[in-house]
C-alpha positions in Angstrom: -60.8 -4.0 166.5 -60.9 0.0 167.7 -59.0 1.0 170.2 -61.0 3.4 171.9 -60.0 5.7 174.9 -60.5 5.4 178.3 -61.0 8.8 179.4 -61.8 10.9 182.5 -65.4 12.3 181.5 -65.2 15.9 181.0 -67.0 19.1 179.5 -65.5 21.1 176.9 -67.1 23.6 174.1 -66.3 21.8 170.8 -65.6 18.4 169.8 -64.0 18.0 166.6 -64.4 14.5 165.2 -61.9 13.9 162.4 -62.1 10.0 160.7 -58.7 9.6 159.4 -57.6 7.6 156.2 -54.7 8.0 154.2 -54.6 11.7 154.5 -50.7 12.3 155.1 -50.7 14.9 152.3 -53.1 17.5 153.8 -53.7 16.0 157.3 -51.1 18.6 159.0 -53.5 21.7 157.4 -56.3 20.3 158.8 -54.8 19.7 161.9 -53.0 23.1 162.1 -56.6 25.1 160.9 -58.0 23.6 164.4 -55.0 23.7 166.8 -54.2 26.9 166.1 -57.4 28.4 167.4 -57.2 26.2 170.6 -58.6 28.4 173.6 -58.7 25.3 176.1 -62.3 24.5 175.6 -62.1 22.0 172.5 -61.2 18.5 171.5 -59.8 17.1 168.5 -61.0 13.1 168.6 -58.9 11.8 165.6 -60.2 8.2 164.3 -57.3 6.5 162.5 -59.4 4.1 160.1 -56.3 1.6 159.3 -54.2 4.2 157.1 -51.9 2.3 155.2 -49.5 5.6 155.0 -47.8 7.5 157.3 -51.2 9.5 158.5 -51.3 7.8 162.2 -47.4 8.6 163.0 -48.4 12.5 162.4 -51.4 11.9 164.2 -49.1 10.5 167.0 -46.6 13.6 167.0 -49.8 15.8 167.1 -50.9 14.6 170.1 -47.5 14.4 171.9 -47.2 18.3 171.0 -50.9 19.4 171.9 -52.6 18.0 174.7 -56.3 18.7 172.9 -56.2 15.7 170.4 -57.1 12.6 171.2 -55.9 9.7 168.8 -58.1 6.5 168.2 -56.8 3.8 165.9 -58.6 0.9 164.5 -58.9 -1.3 161.5 -60.0 0.0 158.2 -64.0 0.0 158.7 -65.1 3.1 156.7 -65.6 6.7 157.3 -69.4 5.8 159.3 -67.6 3.1 161.6 -65.1 6.1 162.5 -67.1 9.0 162.8 -69.5 6.8 165.3 -66.4 5.7 167.1 -65.4 9.5 167.7 -69.1 10.3 168.8 -69.0 8.0 171.8 -65.5 9.3 172.9 -67.1 12.9 172.5 -67.3 15.3 175.4 -67.8 18.6 174.2 -71.1 20.7 174.3 -71.2 20.3 170.3 -70.0 18.2 167.6 -68.2 19.4 164.8 -67.4 16.6 162.2 -64.4 17.6 160.0 -63.5 15.7 156.9 -59.4 14.9 157.0 -58.3 17.2 154.3 -60.6 20.1 154.6 -60.1 23.2 156.6 -61.5 25.2 159.6 -61.4 28.5 159.0 -59.7 31.4 161.0 -61.4 32.3 163.7 -64.4 29.8 163.9 -63.7 28.6 167.1 -64.3 31.9 168.9 -67.0 33.2 166.5 -69.3 29.6 167.0 -68.5 30.0 171.1 -69.9 33.4 170.9 -72.8 33.2 168.5 -74.1 29.7 168.8 -77.5 29.7 170.7 -77.5 26.5 172.9 -81.2 26.6 172.8 -80.9 25.1 169.2 -80.4 21.7 167.9 -78.1 22.6 164.9 -75.9 25.6 163.7 -75.5 25.6 160.0 -73.2 27.9 158.7 -71.3 28.3 155.2 -68.3 26.8 153.5 -66.5 27.5 150.5 -64.9 25.0 148.5 -61.4 25.0 147.0 -59.0 23.1 144.9 -55.7 25.0 145.7 -53.1 24.1 148.2 -54.8 26.3 150.8 -57.9 28.2 150.6 -58.4 32.2 150.4 -59.5 33.4 153.8 -60.2 37.0 153.2 -64.1 36.8 153.5 -65.3 35.2 157.0 -67.7 38.2 158.4 -70.7 37.3 159.4 -73.3 38.6 157.5 -76.2 37.7 159.1 -77.8 35.2 161.9 -81.1 33.2 161.2 -83.6 31.2 163.5 -85.7 28.4 162.2 -88.5 26.9 164.2 -92.1 25.1 163.3 -92.6 25.2 159.6 -89.2 26.4 158.9 -88.3 23.1 159.9 -90.8 20.9 158.2 -89.4 22.8 155.0 -85.8 22.0 156.0 -87.2 18.3 156.8 -88.2 17.7 153.0 -85.2 20.1 151.6 -82.9 17.4 152.9 -83.8 14.9 150.2 -85.8 17.7 147.9 -83.8 17.7 144.3 -86.4 19.1 142.6 -85.3 21.9 140.4 -88.5 24.5 141.6 -87.7 24.1 145.3 -86.1 26.9 147.1 -84.4 25.4 150.0 -83.9 27.1 153.4 -80.8 26.2 154.2 -78.4 25.8 151.1 -78.5 22.0 149.5 -74.6 22.5 149.1 -74.8 22.4 153.1 -77.9 21.1 154.6 -77.3 17.3 153.9 -73.4 17.3 154.9 -72.2 16.2 158.2 -69.6 19.1 158.2 -70.4 23.0 158.1 -72.4 22.8 160.7 -72.5 21.7 164.9 -74.8 19.8 166.4 -75.8 19.7 170.0 -74.6 17.0 171.8 -77.0 16.6 174.3 -79.6 16.4 171.5 -77.8 13.5 169.7 -77.4 11.5 172.8 -81.2 12.1 173.7 -82.4 10.7 171.0 -79.1 8.2 170.1 -78.5 9.5 167.0 -75.5 7.9 164.8 -74.3 7.2 161.7 -75.8 4.0 160.3 -72.8 1.6 160.0 -74.9 -0.4 156.9 -75.2 2.6 154.7 -72.0 3.7 153.0 -74.0 5.9 150.2 -75.1 9.0 151.2 -74.7 8.3 155.0 -74.8 12.0 155.8 -77.9 12.6 154.3 -79.3 9.7 156.0 -78.0 11.1 159.3 -79.2 14.4 158.9 -82.6 13.3 157.5 -83.3 11.3 160.4 -82.4 13.8 163.1 -84.5 16.3 161.4 -87.4 14.8 162.3 -86.6 15.5 165.9 -85.2 19.2 165.2 -87.2 22.2 167.4 -85.1 24.5 166.8 -82.2 25.8 164.5 -80.2 28.5 163.5 -77.7 29.4 160.3 -74.5 31.9 160.8 -73.8 33.5 157.5 -70.3 32.9 157.2 -68.0 30.6 155.7 -66.3 29.0 158.3 -65.0 26.0 156.8 -63.4 25.1 153.2 -64.0 21.8 151.4 -61.4 20.3 149.3 -62.7 19.7 146.2 -61.6 16.9 143.8 -62.4 14.5 140.7 -61.0 11.8 142.4 -63.4 11.6 145.3 -66.1 9.1 146.5 -68.7 10.8 144.6 -66.9 10.6 141.3 -65.2 7.8 140.7 -66.2 4.2 139.3 -68.3 2.0 141.3 -69.2 -1.2 140.4 -70.5 -2.4 143.4 -73.0 0.7 143.9 -76.1 -0.8 143.6 -76.0 -3.0 147.0 -74.9 0.6 148.6 -77.8 2.4 146.9 -80.3 -0.8 148.1 -79.5 0.0 151.7 -79.1 3.9 151.5 -83.0 3.4 150.1 -84.1 1.0 152.5 -82.7 3.4 155.6 -84.7 6.1 153.7 -87.8 4.2 154.1 -87.1 3.0 157.5 -87.0 6.4 158.8 -89.9 7.7 156.8 -92.4 4.9 158.1 -91.0 5.7 161.8 -90.4 9.5 161.9 -92.3 11.2 159.3 -95.4 8.7 158.8 -97.9 11.3 157.9 -96.1 13.2 155.5 -97.4 13.4 152.1 -94.7 15.8 150.6 -91.5 13.9 151.6 -93.8 10.3 150.6 -93.5 11.7 147.2 -90.0 13.0 147.4 -89.1 9.1 148.5 -90.6 8.5 144.9 -88.1 10.9 143.5 -85.3 10.0 145.5 -85.4 6.3 144.4 -85.0 8.0 140.5 -82.0 9.9 142.0 -80.4 6.9 142.7 -80.8 5.3 139.8 -79.1 8.1 137.7 -76.0 7.5 140.5 -76.1 3.7 139.6 -76.3 4.4 135.8 -73.7 7.5 136.1 -70.8 5.8 137.8 -71.4 2.2 136.9 -72.9 1.4 133.0 -72.0 4.7 131.4 -68.8 5.7 133.5 -65.8 6.1 131.3 -63.6 3.9 133.9 -65.8 1.0 133.6 -63.3 -1.8 131.7 -66.2 -3.7 130.1 -67.1 -3.9 126.5 -69.8 -1.6 125.5 -72.5 -4.5 124.9 -71.4 -5.4 128.7 -72.1 -2.3 129.6 -75.5 -1.7 128.1 -77.2 -5.2 129.3 -75.5 -3.8 133.1 -78.1 -0.8 132.3 -80.8 -2.5 131.1 -80.5 -4.9 134.3 -80.8 -2.3 136.3 -84.2 -0.7 135.0 -85.3 -4.3 135.0 -84.0 -5.0 138.3 -86.7 -4.7 141.3 -85.7 -1.5 143.0 -86.2 0.3 139.8 -88.9 -1.6 137.8 -91.8 0.7 137.1 -90.4 3.9 138.5 -90.7 6.0 135.5 -94.7 5.2 135.8 -95.0 7.6 139.3 -92.3 10.2 138.5 -91.4 13.0 135.8 -88.2 13.0 134.5 -87.9 16.8 134.1 -88.2 18.0 137.9 -84.8 17.6 138.3 -82.4 20.8 137.5 -81.6 20.1 133.6 -78.3 17.8 134.0 -80.2 15.4 135.9 -83.6 15.7 134.1 -81.7 15.0 130.8 -80.0 12.0 132.0 -83.3 10.8 133.7 -85.2 11.5 130.1 -82.3 9.4 128.3 -82.9 6.7 130.8 -86.3 6.4 130.5 -86.1 6.2 126.8 -83.0 3.4 127.2 -80.6 5.6 125.1 -77.9 4.1 126.4 -75.4 5.1 123.2 -76.0 8.7 123.8 -75.2 7.8 128.0 -72.1 6.3 126.7 -70.9 9.2 124.6 -71.8 11.2 127.5 -69.4 9.4 130.1 -66.9 9.5 127.5 -67.1 13.5 127.2 -67.5 13.9 130.8 -64.0 12.4 131.0 -62.1 14.7 128.7 -63.9 18.0 130.6 
């Protein structure tokens, strides 16, 4: 069960919400990058999601040193539940989600407090991936500020699930669908009851943003790198996932429900949903039958592949979409899947492991 804090209501500028699970190797760097910027107007809510390493002890130590850090501990329930627990406890005017191994850029708090427009529901900024011990933070200057309303917001709504090669997104797709590299106006989230869907564990961040964007009327972008994302090949998005179809089904059901409720007259988004189904099929094949870590024999993996194509979720998908509208890697995979060239997909899976 979640041991949520009983806190006296207060207000602060920014609530940083960090779901923590077995993050002892990088957690100190993450926390230090934020507490060093504490100006008395921030809070850091850390939700320990049933860690089995020393993460909880680290959190407790930090909470004793820094009054701005609040620790909540719960049984392992997943990142969506952890983020929602933190969101319910937040008191800040702005909500900023941080992953437990990432880094907040130097000076980010001061920049957000001085530049973020309270009439906006979302403020986007830039991020930079890194795979070393710590990121190079030499270029964090603000290069510009841009506002988005009406027609641009409609574009951003579609961009959230659009992966067409020809599309030119208003906000880069590397930033748009993530929960981080942006801040959300807390009052906006509360007014509409926005939260992560507990049942959605695949693309939960895209679903969250796609739903809340339906109510956004004004957004802005600060052209500055304020977030550093620790990239790892062993991350959830790259590992072998034999049960991914179950997760994908819940994700697609969520998209469909959101479109029916919040985008009922949007023919462009209805078309994008059909292509999103194909996109999810790529995930199922890439992280399932063709993955190099799949322990089954070739014949078993080929049967898994065929069963996916003939199953109720994906059967007939190629009759309503083109395989050539994504970027070339995904377009190539789509074409091979369409023509059931599993032997080539199997070879690509082996090559990917060696790269």
